[in-house]
C-alpha positions in Angstrom: -74.2 -62.0 -44.2 -72.2 -58.8 -44.7 -75.4 -56.8 -45.2 -76.8 -58.2 -41.9 -73.7 -57.3 -40.1 -73.8 -53.7 -41.4 -77.5 -53.4 -40.4 -76.9 -54.7 -36.9 -74.0 -52.4 -36.4 -76.0 -49.4 -37.6 -78.8 -50.2 -35.1 -76.3 -50.4 -32.3 -74.7 -47.1 -33.0 -77.5 -44.7 -34.1 -80.1 -46.9 -35.7 -79.5 -45.4 -39.2 -77.9 -47.8 -41.7 -77.3 -44.9 -44.2 -74.8 -43.3 -41.9 -72.7 -46.4 -41.4 -72.7 -47.0 -45.2 -71.4 -43.5 -45.8 -68.7 -44.0 -43.2 -67.6 -47.2 -44.9 -67.7 -45.2 -48.2 -65.3 -42.7 -46.7 -62.7 -45.5 -46.2 -63.3 -46.9 -49.7 -63.0 -43.5 -51.3 -59.4 -43.1 -50.3 -58.3 -46.7 -51.1 -55.7 -46.8 -53.8 -52.5 -48.5 -54.7 -49.5 -47.8 -52.3 -47.9 -44.4 -53.0 -44.5 -44.5 -54.7 -43.1 -41.4 -52.8 -43.1 -40.1 -49.3 -43.5 -36.5 -47.8 -40.8 -33.9 -48.1 -39.0 -34.5 -44.8 -38.8 -38.3 -45.5 -37.4 -37.7 -48.9 -34.8 -35.3 -47.5 -33.6 -37.7 -44.7 -34.2 -41.0 -46.6 -36.0 -42.3 -43.5 -39.5 -43.8 -43.3 -42.3 -42.2 -41.3 -41.6 -44.4 -38.2 -38.2 -42.8 -37.8 -39.7 -39.4 -37.0 -43.2 -40.3 -35.9 -44.1 -42.6 -33.1 -45.6 -45.7 -34.7 -45.8 -43.8 -38.0 -48.7 -41.6 -36.7 -47.9 -38.1 -37.7 -47.3 -35.5 -36.3 -46.3 -37.2 -33.0 -42.5 -37.1 -32.9 -39.9 -39.7 -31.8 -36.6 -38.6 -30.3 -35.1 -38.6 -33.8 -38.0 -36.5 -35.0 -37.6 -34.0 -32.2 -33.9 -33.7 -33.0 -34.7 -33.2 -36.7 -37.0 -30.3 -35.8 -34.7 -28.7 -33.2 -31.8 -28.7 -35.7 -33.9 -26.6 -38.1 -35.2 -29.4 -40.4 -31.7 -29.5 -41.9 -30.7 -33.2 -41.4 -30.2 -34.9 -44.7 -29.9 -33.6 -48.3 -31.9 -30.7 -49.7 -34.6 -32.0 -52.1 -35.1 -30.5 -55.6 -38.9 -30.0 -55.0 -39.4 -29.4 -51.3 -43.2 -29.9 -51.4 -45.7 -32.2 -49.9 -49.5 -32.4 -49.5 -52.2 -33.9 -47.4 -55.9 -34.4 -47.8 -58.7 -35.5 -45.4 -62.0 -37.1 -46.1 -64.4 -37.7 -43.2 -67.9 -38.4 -41.9 -69.2 -36.9 -38.6 -72.4 -38.1 -36.9 -74.0 -36.6 -33.8 -75.9 -38.9 -31.5 -79.1 -36.8 -31.3 -79.9 -34.1 -33.8 -83.2 -33.2 -32.2 -84.0 -30.4 -29.8 -83.0 -28.0 -32.5 -84.8 -25.2 -34.3 -82.9 -26.0 -37.5 -81.1 -29.4 -37.5 -79.8 -28.8 -41.1 -77.9 -25.7 -39.7 -77.0 -27.0 -36.3 -75.7 -30.3 -37.7 -74.8 -29.5 -41.3 -73.5 -32.4 -43.3 -74.4 -34.8 -40.5 -73.7 -38.4 -41.6 -72.4 -37.3 -45.0 -69.1 -38.1 -46.6 -67.2 -34.8 -47.2 -63.8 -33.8 -48.5 -62.8 -32.0 -45.2 -59.5 -30.2 -45.9 -56.3 -30.2 -47.9 -52.9 -28.7 -47.2 -49.7 -28.0 -49.2 -46.4 -28.0 -47.3 -43.1 -26.5 -48.3 -40.0 -26.8 -46.2 -36.9 -28.7 -45.2 -33.3 -27.8 -45.5 -32.5 -24.4 -47.1 -28.8 -24.2 -46.0 -26.7 -26.0 -43.4 -28.3 -24.0 -40.6 -31.6 -22.7 -42.1 -34.8 -24.7 -42.6 -38.5 -24.3 -42.6 -42.0 -25.9 -42.2 -44.7 -24.0 -44.0 -48.3 -25.1 -44.3 -51.1 -23.6 -46.5 -54.6 -25.1 -46.0 -57.7 -25.1 -48.1 -61.1 -25.5 -46.3 -64.0 -26.3 -48.7 -66.5 -25.2 -46.0 -64.9 -22.0 -44.9 -67.8 -19.8 -45.6 -71.6 -20.3 -45.8 -73.7 -17.8 -47.7 -77.3 -16.7 -47.2 -78.6 -19.3 -49.5 -77.0 -22.1 -47.5 -74.2 -22.8 -50.0 -70.6 -23.4 -48.8 -67.6 -21.6 -50.4 -64.0 -22.8 -50.0 -61.1 -20.7 -48.9 -57.3 -21.2 -48.5 -55.1 -19.5 -46.0 -51.8 -19.7 -44.1 -51.7 -22.4 -41.5 -48.8 -23.4 -39.1 -45.5 -21.9 -40.1 -42.0 -22.3 -38.6 -38.8 -20.9 -40.0 -35.6 -21.7 -38.2 -31.9 -21.0 -37.8 -30.2 -23.7 -35.8 -26.8 -25.2 -34.9 -25.6 -28.2 -33.1 -22.4 -28.1 -31.0 -20.8 -31.2 -29.6 -18.0 -30.7 -27.1 -16.0 -33.0 -24.8 -18.4 -32.6 -21.9 -21.7 -31.2 -23.4 -24.0 -31.4 -26.3 -25.9 -28.3 -27.2 -28.6 -27.6 -29.9 -29.7 -24.0 -30.1 -31.6 -21.9 -32.5 -34.1 -19.2 -33.4 -37.7 -19.7 -34.6 -39.9 -17.3 -36.5 -43.4 -18.8 -36.3 -47.1 -17.8 -36.3 -48.6 -19.9 -33.5 -47.4 -20.1 -29.9 -45.8 -23.5 -29.2 -45.8 -24.6 -32.9 -42.0 -24.6 -32.4 -42.3 -27.1 -29.5 -40.9 -30.6 -30.2 -43.4 -32.5 -27.9 -46.9 -33.3 -28.7 -48.2 -32.1 -25.4 -47.7 -28.5 -26.8 -50.9 -26.6 -27.4 -50.3 -26.4 -31.2 -49.8 -30.2 -31.6 -51.8 -32.2 -29.1 -54.9 -32.0 -31.3 -53.7 -33.4 -34.6 -56.6 -34.7 -36.8 -57.9 -31.8 -38.8 -61.4 -30.7 -37.8 -64.0 -30.2 -40.6 -65.8 -26.9 -40.6 -69.5 -28.1 -41.0 -71.4 -28.0 -37.7 -71.9 -31.8 -37.7 -68.2 -31.8 -36.5 -68.6 -29.4 -33.6 -68.6 -32.1 -31.0 -65.9 -34.5 -32.3 -62.7 -34.9 -30.3 -60.8 -32.2 -32.2 -63.5 -29.7 -31.1 -63.4 -30.7 -27.4 -61.4 -28.6 -25.0 -57.7 -28.6 -25.8 -54.7 -26.6 -24.4 -54.4 -23.1 -25.8 -53.2 -19.6 -25.2 -55.3 -16.4 -25.0 -53.8 -15.0 -28.1 -54.9 -18.1 -30.2 -53.1 -18.4 -33.5 -52.5 -16.0 -36.3 -49.9 -14.0 -34.6 -46.2 -13.8 -35.3 -43.4 -14.5 -32.9 -39.7 -14.8 -32.6 -38.3 -17.3 -30.0 -34.9 -18.5 -29.1 -34.3 -22.0 -27.8 -31.6 -24.3 -26.4 -31.5 -28.1 -25.8 -28.6 -29.0 -23.5 -27.3 -32.6 -23.3 -30.7 -33.8 -24.5 -32.0 -33.0 -21.0 -32.8 -29.4 -20.5 -34.9 -27.5 -23.0 -35.5 -23.8 -22.7 -37.4 -21.5 -25.1 -38.2 -17.8 -24.7 -39.6 -15.1 -27.0 -42.5 -12.9 -27.7 -45.5 -12.7 -30.1 -47.2 -9.7 -31.6 -49.8 -8.8 -34.3 -48.6 -10.1 -37.7 -47.3 -7.4 -40.0 -44.2 -6.3 -41.8 -41.7 -8.9 -42.9 -43.8 -11.7 -41.5 -47.1 -10.6 -43.1 -47.0 -13.8 -45.3 -47.8 -15.8 -42.2 -51.4 -14.4 -42.3 -51.8 -14.8 -46.0 -55.5 -15.4 -46.8 -56.7 -15.0 -43.3 -59.7 -12.6 -42.9 -59.3 -9.7 -40.6 -62.0 -11.2 -38.3 -59.9 -14.3 -37.8 -56.7 -12.5 -36.8 -55.5 -11.6 -33.3 -54.8 -7.9 -32.6 -52.3 -7.5 -29.7 -51.3 -4.5 -27.7 -47.6 -4.6 -27.6 -45.7 -7.9 -27.2 -46.9 -11.1 -25.6 -44.0 -12.9 -23.8 -43.7 -16.6 -24.0 -41.6 -19.0 -21.9 -41.2 -22.7 -22.1 -39.0 -25.1 -20.1 -38.8 -28.9 -20.1 -36.6 -31.7 -18.6 -36.1 -34.7 -20.8 -34.8 -38.2 -19.8 -34.0 -41.2 -22.0 -33.2 -44.8 -21.0 -33.4 -47.9 -23.0 -36.5 -47.7 -25.2 -38.1 -45.0 -23.0 -38.1 -41.2 -22.9 -39.8 -39.0 -20.3 -40.4 -35.3 -20.5 -41.8 -33.0 -17.7 -42.2 -29.3 -18.5 -44.3 -26.2 -18.3 -45.0 -22.9 -20.1 -46.4 -19.5 -19.4 -47.6 -16.6 -21.6 -49.2 -13.2 -20.9 -51.1 -11.2 -23.5 -53.4 -8.2 -24.1 -55.9 -8.8 -26.9 -58.2 -6.2 -28.5 -61.9 -7.2 -28.6 -62.1 -6.2 -32.3 -59.0 -6.9 -34.5 -60.1 -4.1 -36.9 -60.4 -1.5 -34.1 -57.6 -1.3 -31.6 -59.6 0.5 -28.9 -57.6 0.5 -25.6 -60.9 0.3 -23.6 -61.7 -3.1 -25.2 -58.6 -5.0 -24.1 -58.9 -8.6 -22.8 -55.9 -9.6 -20.6 -54.8 -13.2 -20.4 -52.3 -15.0 -18.2 -51.8 -18.6 -19.3 -49.7 -21.3 -17.5 -49.4 -25.0 -18.0 -47.6 -28.1 -16.8 -47.2 -31.1 -19.1 -45.6 -34.5 -19.3 -45.0 -37.1 -22.0 -43.7 -40.7 -21.8 -42.8 -42.8 -24.8 -41.8 -46.4 -25.1 -40.6 -47.2 -28.6 -39.4 -50.8 -29.1 -40.2 -52.4 -32.5 -43.0 -53.5 -33.1 -44.4 -51.4 -30.2 -45.0 -47.7 -29.9 -46.6 -46.4 -26.7 -47.2 -42.7 -25.8 -48.7 -41.3 -22.6 -49.5 -37.6 -22.4 -50.9 -35.3 -19.8 -51.5 -31.5 -19.7 -52.9 -29.3 -17.0 -53.5 -25.6 -17.9 -54.8 -22.5 -16.1 -56.0 -19.3 -17.8 -56.8 -16.1 -16.0 -59.0 -13.9 -18.3 -59.6 -10.3 -17.3 -62.4 -8.6 -19.2 -62.6 -5.0 -20.5 -64.5 -2.7 -18.1 -67.5 -2.4 -20.5 -68.0 -6.1 -20.4 -67.2 -6.8 -16.7 -70.1 -4.6 -15.5 -72.6 -5.7 -18.0 -76.0 -6.6 -16.7 -77.3 -9.8 -18.2 -80.6 -9.9 -20.0 -81.7 -13.1 -18.3 -83.2 -13.7 -14.8 -83.3 -16.8 -12.7 -86.1 -19.3 -12.5 -87.9 -17.2 -9.8 -87.6 -14.0 -11.9 -84.7 -12.5 -9.8 -82.1 -10.5 -11.7 -78.8 -12.2 -12.2 -75.6 -10.6 -10.9 -73.6 -8.4 -13.3 -70.8 -10.0 -15.3 -67.7 -10.8 -13.3 -64.5 -8.8 -14.1 -62.5 -12.0 -14.7 -62.7 -15.7 -15.2 -60.4 -18.6 -14.4 -60.4 -21.7 -16.7 -58.7 -24.9 -15.8 -58.2 -27.8 -18.2 -56.9 -31.3 -17.6 -56.3 -33.4 -20.7 -54.7 -36.9 -20.9 -54.2 -39.4 -23.7 -52.7 -42.8 -24.1 -52.0 -44.3 -27.6 -50.5 -47.5 -28.8 -49.5 -48.6 -32.2 -48.4 -52.1 -33.3 -46.0 -52.6 -36.2 -46.7 -49.0 -37.3 -50.0 -50.4 -38.7 -52.7 -50.9 -36.1 -53.4 -48.7 -33.1 -55.8 -47.1 -30.8 -56.0 -44.3 -28.2 -58.1 -43.2 -25.2 -58.3 -39.6 -24.2 -59.9 -37.7 -21.2 -60.8 -34.0 -21.0 -62.0 -32.0 -18.1 -62.6 -28.2 -18.5 -63.8 -26.3 -15.4 -63.8 -22.7 -14.3 -65.6 -19.7 -13.0 -69.4 -19.3 -13.2 -70.0 -16.0 -14.9 -73.2 -14.5 -16.3 -71.1 -13.1 -19.1 -70.9 -16.6 -20.5 -74.6 -17.3 -20.2 -76.2 -17.6 -23.7 -79.5 -19.2 -22.7 -81.8 -18.2 -19.8 -85.2 -16.8 -18.8 -86.9 -13.9 -20.5 -87.2 -11.1 -17.9 -90.7 -10.3 -19.1 -92.2 -13.7 -19.2 -90.1 -15.7 -16.8 -89.8 -18.5 -19.3 -87.1 -19.9 -21.6 -86.8 -17.7 -24.6 -86.8 -19.0 -28.1 -84.6 -17.9 -31.0 -87.4 -15.7 -32.2 -87.7 -13.7 -29.0 -86.5 -10.2 -29.2 -85.7 -9.5 -25.6 -83.1 -12.2 -24.7 -82.9 -14.9 -27.3 -81.7 -18.2 -25.9 -79.4 -20.4 -27.9 -80.3 -24.0 -28.6 -77.7 -26.8 -28.9 -74.7 -24.5 -28.1 -76.4 -22.5 -25.4 -75.2 -22.2 -21.8 -78.0 -21.9 -19.2 -75.6 -21.8 -16.1 -72.8 -19.5 -17.2 -70.4 -22.3 -16.1 -67.9 -23.8 -18.7 -67.7 -27.3 -17.2 -67.2 -29.8 -20.1 -66.0 -33.4 -19.5 -65.7 -36.6 -21.5 -63.6 -39.2 -23.2 -62.7 -40.1 -26.7 -61.9 -43.7 -27.9 -60.1 -44.1 -31.2 -59.0 -47.0 -33.4 -56.8 -46.4 -36.5 -55.1 -48.3 -39.3 -52.1 -47.4 -41.4 -52.2 -49.7 -44.4 -49.1 -47.9 -45.6 -47.1 -44.9 -44.4 -49.0 -42.3 -46.5 -52.5 -43.2 -45.3 -54.1 -43.3 -41.9 -57.7 -44.4 -41.5 -59.4 -43.9 -38.1 -62.6 -43.9 -36.2 -63.2 -41.8 -33.0 -66.1 -41.8 -30.6 -66.4 -39.0 -28.2 -68.6 -39.3 -25.0 -69.8 -36.3 -23.0 -70.6 -36.4 -19.3 -71.0 -32.7 -19.0 -71.3 -29.9 -21.5 -71.5 -26.1 -20.9 -71.9 -26.6 -17.2 -74.5 -29.4 -16.9 -75.1 -33.1 -17.6 -78.8 -32.5 -18.4 -80.7 -29.6 -20.0 -77.5 -27.5 -20.4 -79.1 -25.2 -23.0 -82.5 -24.8 -21.3 -84.3 -26.6 -24.0 -83.9 -30.1 -22.7 -80.6 -31.0 -24.5 -78.3 -33.2 -22.5 -74.6 -33.5 -22.7 -74.8 -37.1 -23.9 -76.9 -35.9 -26.9 -73.6 -34.5 -28.3 -71.8 -37.8 -28.3 -70.2 -38.0 -31.8 -68.8 -40.6 -34.2 -66.0 -39.3 -36.5 -64.5 -41.5 -39.2 -61.6 -40.1 -41.3 -59.1 -41.0 -44.0 -56.0 -38.9 -43.9 -53.6 -39.1 -46.8 -50.2 -37.5 -47.0 -47.8 -37.5 -50.0 
C-alpha cells in the first residue's frame, strides 16, 4: 500500500518515482534521537527556541528575541563554550530539465540527496555590554573544476559584534548600541530585513537555482561582504533608528571576509551610508512594525581593479511591515517588503551596442545608462505548537527593459536564434533573457515540521508565472517560466 502511494505521488509531481524516494531519504537521513543540548544562545539564556523564535522557526524573532539581539546578545550568563553548529541536507528537483544543451550542467544534482551546507557559530555574551554573533560556513559545492568535480570551501558568513546598553527611567525606556557587521541589515531585529527574509540556506548546485531561496529577495546594491559600523536606538519599544556606513572590508575588520575569494567581495568607492527607521506597536498577543530603509553606494565593476571609470552607482530604498500574533499554541507572522533600486551604469557599459538584433533584423538600441528595479515580496507563515507549520509567499520583480540585460537574441548575421556554439552572439539557454526585461513573478508554498527544537524538516514548491521578462519562450529556445517550477525538500539541524 505504501509503495502504491509513493508511486502515485511521484506521478502527480514529476512522474519520476526515484526523485520522491530520494526526497524521503533526505528526511530519513537526519532522523535521530532528540538532541540533549540546544544552541549557544539558548544555553546562555536558559530559554527554549520558542522564546526567541516565532513558533520555534529560526531565525524569525519574537519580541523577546528582538530585545536579546538589540541588547547585544548579553541577556543571561556567559557559556563556557560559546559555540553552536548547523547542517542542511536537501533535494532539489526542477519541473522540466529539457530545452538545455547540457542538463547535467544546467541542473546539476537534480533530484539527488546532497549535504548542502554546514555552519559553525560563535557568540553570545562577552561582557555585560559586549556580545557577538559570528557565522562561518562550509559549502561542499563551492567550486566546480574542469572535470566536473565539486570542491568544498569555507568562508566567513554573517557577522555582528555589538556594544549595547539598556536604560530604564521614570518616563522612558531606551536601548542603544553600536554594531560592527559585514552585511547591510544583518543588524536588523525584524525578518523583513534584506539579510534575514530569506532564511533556508540555498545549495550551490544548479538544480537549486529556481527554488524559493533563489527567487528575487530584498537586497542592496553593495550585496554582502562589506564591513560597516552602525549606531542604533530603540525608544520605549516603539521607535527604532539605525544609521551608519559600509566600506570595503579591510584593516581591523578583515576577519569578516575570511576565506572569501576576491571575486566574491565588494569593492566600494568611499563609504556607503545606510539608514533604517521603524515604528513598533505591541498589544495583547500582537506586534506590528512599519518601517523603511535607504542606502547609496558606488561599487567598482572589478573588485580587484578599482578603476573609477567602472563605477556602478546604486540608490536603494524600501518600505516594510511585519505583524506577529503569538499566543500559545499559535504563531502567526505576516511580512511585506517593497523595494526600489536605481542602478546607474558606468559610461563604457551605458553606451554599449548589443550584439543582437530584433526578429526583423533591425539593430537594438544601445544599452540604457540606468535601470530601475522594483520588488514586492510578501509572506504569511503559521506554526502550531511549535511543531507543525506552513507558509505562502509571493514575489514580483519588475523594472526597466534594457538591452544591457539581454543574454539571448538573434544573430545579426543570420537573423536566427544563436546557439551556445555560435561565435558572434551566443544566446544563453535556461538562464537567458530574450527581452532585456527582468520581470519575474511567482509563489512558494511550504510545509514544515519541527519534531524537536533542534530539527526542522520542510518541503517547498515554487511556481513561476514569469521569468526573465516572459511567461513563454523567455530564453528564445522555447523554455517557459513554468518549466522552472521547483520542489525543494530539506532537513535543517542546529545544535
